[in-house]
LODRENVEX-44180 format. One record per residue: x, y, z of N, C-alpha, C in turn. Coordinates in steps of 0.1 Angstrom, whole numbers, plus 5000, padded with zeros to 4 digits. Layout:
REM LODRENVEX-44180
XYZXYZXYZ
...
REM end
This chain:
REM LODRENVEX-44180
820803934897820204004889818904074898
817904214896816904194904815804164895
814704124898813904054890813204214884
812804174870812004294868810804304869
810504424873808904454880807804494864
806604434868806004434856804704534863
803804644854802704684862801704574861
800904614868799604534867799004584855
798304464847797504474836796504624837
796404694824795304784829794004734824
792904804829791504764830790904794816
790004764813789504774798789004934800
789005014789788405094789787105144792
786005044791784805024789784505014805
785504934813785404934825785205064835
786505134828786605244839785505364832
785005394822784105474820782505464824
781905534829780505554839779605534831
778505464834777605454821777105534817
776805574804776305664796774805704803
774305864801773405864802772005824798
771905784785770705704782770605574788
771905504789771805394797771505404812
771705494818771105514832769605564834
769405634823767905644822767105524818
767605444813766605324808767005234825
767805234828768005164842766905204853
766905354853765905444861764805454858
764505414847763305434840762505294846
763305214843762905034845762705004859
763505084866763405064883762205124886
761605234880760905354887759705254881
759605214868758405134864757905034874
759204914879758604844883758104874901
758604994903758205064916756705054913
755805144901754905144899754305024900
754504934890753804784893753604734905
754004744910754104674929753404754938
753404904937752405004940751204984947
750505044952748805044958748305134945
749105234941748505334931748305274919
748905164913748905104900747705014901
747504974917746004884918744804944914
745105074924743905184925743505234908
744405234902744305314891743705234881
743905074881743204944877741904924878
742104964891740404964895739505054892
740105184890739505284886739005244867
739805174859739505184845738505114846
738405004854737904884851736204914855
736305004866734805044869734905144859
735205254850735005314844734405204829
735005094828734504994815733604924818
733204874835731804824833731004914834
731105034838729805164833729405164822
730705174812730405204798729705074794
730404934798729804844791727804834799
727804844808726604854811725504934804
726305074800725205164791725105104780
726205074774725905024759724804904759
724704814770724104694768722604744772
722404874780720904944780720604974769
721605064761720905174751721705124741
721304994739722104934727721804994716
720505014715720105084700720505204693
720805294705721305374699722705414701
723705344710725005374710725405294702
725205164699725905054694725305014677
725005134669724505134659725405104644
726905184647727905134639729105194650
730005084642731505084650732205254651
731805344639732305484638731905524657
730305514651729505584663729905534679
730305414676730505354692731905414697
732805384689733805454693734205564692
733505664687733805784687732805864700
731805754705731205804717732005774731
732805694730733505644740734905634740
735405604730736905624730736805794730
736305854724736506034719736406064734
735206034738734806064753735406034766
736005904766736705844780738005844779
738605844769740005834769740505954777
740106034776740806194780740806184794
739706114800739406104814740706024818
740905884814741905754816743005874815
743405904810744705984803745106054815
744106204814744506264827744606204842
743806124845744206014859745205954860
745405934852746705814850747805934852
747806034841749406114842749406154857
748406194864748106254879748706154888
748206004888748605934897750105894896
750705884883751605834884753205924879
752506064877753506204875753206314884
752206274894751906374901753106414911
753706334921754806334932755906274924
756206264908757406224902758806294907
758406434907759606524912759506594925
758306624925757906704943758106614951
757706484952758206344958759706354962
760706364957761706384960762406494969
761506584965761706694977760906684989
760106644991758906604999759206515010
759806415002760106275008761606295011
762206395010763906405011764806285004
764406194997765006094985765806134976
765206294972766206334963767506384967
767806394982768906424984770106344985
769606224989770706104985770506024969
769606124965769406054947770606104940
770706254945771606344939772806344945
773306244953774406194958775006094948
774506054938774705924930775306034917
776005954907776806014899775805994888
774606084888773506094879773306224878
773306264865772806394863771206434862
770806544863769406564870768706544856
769206564847768006534832767806384831
769106264833768806174835767806134844
767606164857766706134866764906174858
765106304853763906354849763406244840
764106224826763606154814763405984821
763905954829763505834834762605814843
762005894852761105894859760105934847
760106024837758806054823758605924820
759705844815759405744805758505634811
759205634827758505504834756505544839
756805694838755505704842754505724826
755205734816754205724801754005614804
755205474803754605354799753505294811
753305314822752505304835751205354831
751105494824749905554822749605474805
750505434796750005354786749105234791
749605164799749205044801747705044806
747305194813745905214820745305224804
745705294796745005354785744805254777
745805154776745605004765744404914775
744404914788743504824792742304884789
742005044793740705084789740305054772
741405034760741005004752740704894749
741304784754740804664753739304654757
738904674767737404694774736404724763
736804864754736204884745736004824733
737504784727737404654718736904584719
736604474734735904374736734704394731
734204534740732504554736732304544719
733204634714732904654699733004534692
733904434694733904284691732304224693
732304224701731104164706729404214697
729504324702728304394693728104384680
729304414669729704384656730504274653
730104164660730604024659731704014652
732804084659734304064657734704144640
733704224635734204304621735404344626
735704434614736704544611736604654619
737904684626737404824634737604934627
737505054626737405174617738705224619
739205284605740505354607740605454614
739505554622739305644627740005594641
739905464647740205464658741205444657
742505444648744105404646744305514649
744105624646744405774643743505834656
742905814664742305884676743605794687
744305664685744605614695746005714693
746705704682748105784679747705954686
746706004683746506144688746506104704
745705984711746105984726747005984730
748105924725749405924726749906044729
749606144721750206234719749906334729
748506324732747806364743748306344759
748706224760749106174771750506244773
751706264764752606314766752706454769
751606484764751106664768750906664782
749906614786749506624800750806554808
751406484802752606434814753606564816
753506614802754906694805754106814813
752906874815752606954823752606924838
752406764839752106734851753506724858
754506694851756106734855756006864857
755806954850756007074851755407134866
754107084869753807164881754507064893
754706944891755406884900757106924908
757506974894758807034895758407174900
757107254900757307414904757007414916
756807234925756307294936756807154948
757107204958758007064969757007014977
755507034970754906944980754006864968
753806724973753206654958751706664954
751306704966749006744967749406854958
750006974958750007084949749907034932
750706944925751106904917750006824911
749306714924748206614921747106724917
746706834929745406894926745607004913
746607114916746707154899746207094886
747106964884746906914873745506864873
744806814882743706774879742006874878
742406994881741807114881741807164866
743207204861743307254850743007184837
743407054835743206954827741306924827
740806904840739406884840738206974838
738807084844737907204843738907304839
739807384845740307494839740607524825
741207454817741507474804740307464796
738807384801737607364794737007554795
737207584808736607694809737207804801
738507794803739407914798739107854783
738907804776738607774758737207844757
736307824766734807914764734908034765
735608064775736108214777736608304766
737708224757738008314749737308284737
736508184735735908164724734408314719
734208284740732608374736732908504740
734208544742734408704748735408764741
736708674736737208764728737208704714
736308624710735908594698736908534688
738108454691739308394685739208284685
740008184677740508054677741008024690
740707934699741507894709742407814709
743407844701744807724700745707714706
745507784717746707794726746507704738
745307674739744607574749744507434743
745007314753745407214751744107114751
743007194758741807114758740907104743
741107234735740907254723741507134713
743107124713743707054705743206884709
742906874725742506724725741306694721
740506784715739306754709739206684697
740306654692740806584680740506444682
740406404695740706214695739206184691
738206284696736706254692736406304681
736806414676736206464665736506424648
737806284650738206214640737006124635
736206084643734905984640734206104632
733906214631732706274626733206304612
732306274602732706264591732106464586
732906514578734006484568735106514579
736206474579737206454588738306594582
738506674591739706754585741206724588
742006724581743206654579744306794583
743806894581744507004581745307074593
745607204589746307264604745207374604
744307404592743007504599742107474602
741307514612740007474623739207494610
737907414616736407414610735807484616
735107594614734507694620732907694616
732107664629730307684623730107744633
728907844628728407944636726907934634
726207964648724907934648724208084651
723108104646722308234646720808224651
720408324658719408324668718508364656
717208274660716208284652715008304662
714408454663713308434671713108424684
714108444689714608404702714708274705
715208234698716108094697717108094702
718408004698719608024702720208094703
721208154710722308254711723108254699
723508334691724708324682725808274688
726508204681727708114688728808034676
729808094680730808014670731507884677
731707774668732207654671733307624664
735107634672735607574666736307434668
736707364658737207244657738407224647
739307194658740607174651741107074642
741907114628742307004623743106854631
743406774624743706664630745406724629
746106744616747206784620747306924628
746606994631746507114638746907064656
745706974656745806934670747106874674
747706784666748506684667750106824672
750306894662751006984663751107084677
749907124681749707154695750507074709
749507014707749806874718751406824716
751906834703753306804706754406924712
753507044708754307174712754207154727
753107164733752907104748753707054752
754106944747754806814755756406894755
757206924745758206984742758207124755
757407184752757607314762757607304775
756707204781756307154792757507104801
757706994792758906924796760506994799
760507054790761707144792761507254801
760607284805760307424814760207304828
759907224826759707134841761307064842
762007034833763207014834764407114841
763807244833764807374839764507404855
763307374860762907414873763707324883
763607184876764307044882765507104884
766507134875767907154875768207264887
767507344886767607494897767207444906
766607404913765907334928767207294936
767007314947768207254957767607164966
768707084967768006974979768807004991
768107015003768907065015768306915029
REM end
């Protein structure tokens, strides 16, 4: 009799199934973050943050009587004012060429040949840039906390600092969303770098002043208006709501010109920053999905 033939054992279904998008995004984010940590840009950013911290430490030591009067005043001055700059610089350095670099360096042509969705690549790069920028923000925070512990003898930190840190994370996400949008819009990295820096350091502030000064309305559509909550949370009374606090100055006998100041509530600023994050991130992904690699 002929020997019976048997089929080879079937492989488990889990070995035949390609990795899920979330798993791929996690691996890609881990690889991209490792590249950031080994790159020159990471060392440059660490040097910038340390330089900023050294300048602030020197200022506090020199003007101790006026700057270190209370923990709230101390953290309100330096976290409220310095965190925004660190966030913008970190987002630009780590996210400015995240998408545009794939076109400029022709690496995306080979990357897209792999069984990867573009949304997976986009999310993985976004997460890696967010984590790298978070490391810079935490380094800056550690410098300020060290100064605060020294001048206030290791006392309890104000709760306002915790709220301001949460708002700073939301702002970081919003800035990164816009950075990835600009990076997807252009195929040259330098345009993404320059446009993000100009808009977040100068452009949005000018737009906010023009809207308040000329149009006379609340500039709720400007991200710089929402980011002011990072510092305003240290100024009592704290406005937790969705409505802005409005103050008006009137001229007296040739004194200051009449002006209106809008200070967003904490919830209002948080909502605006989250909306910026969602809208810009989705718009950047939409552009990335439609670009062709040649």
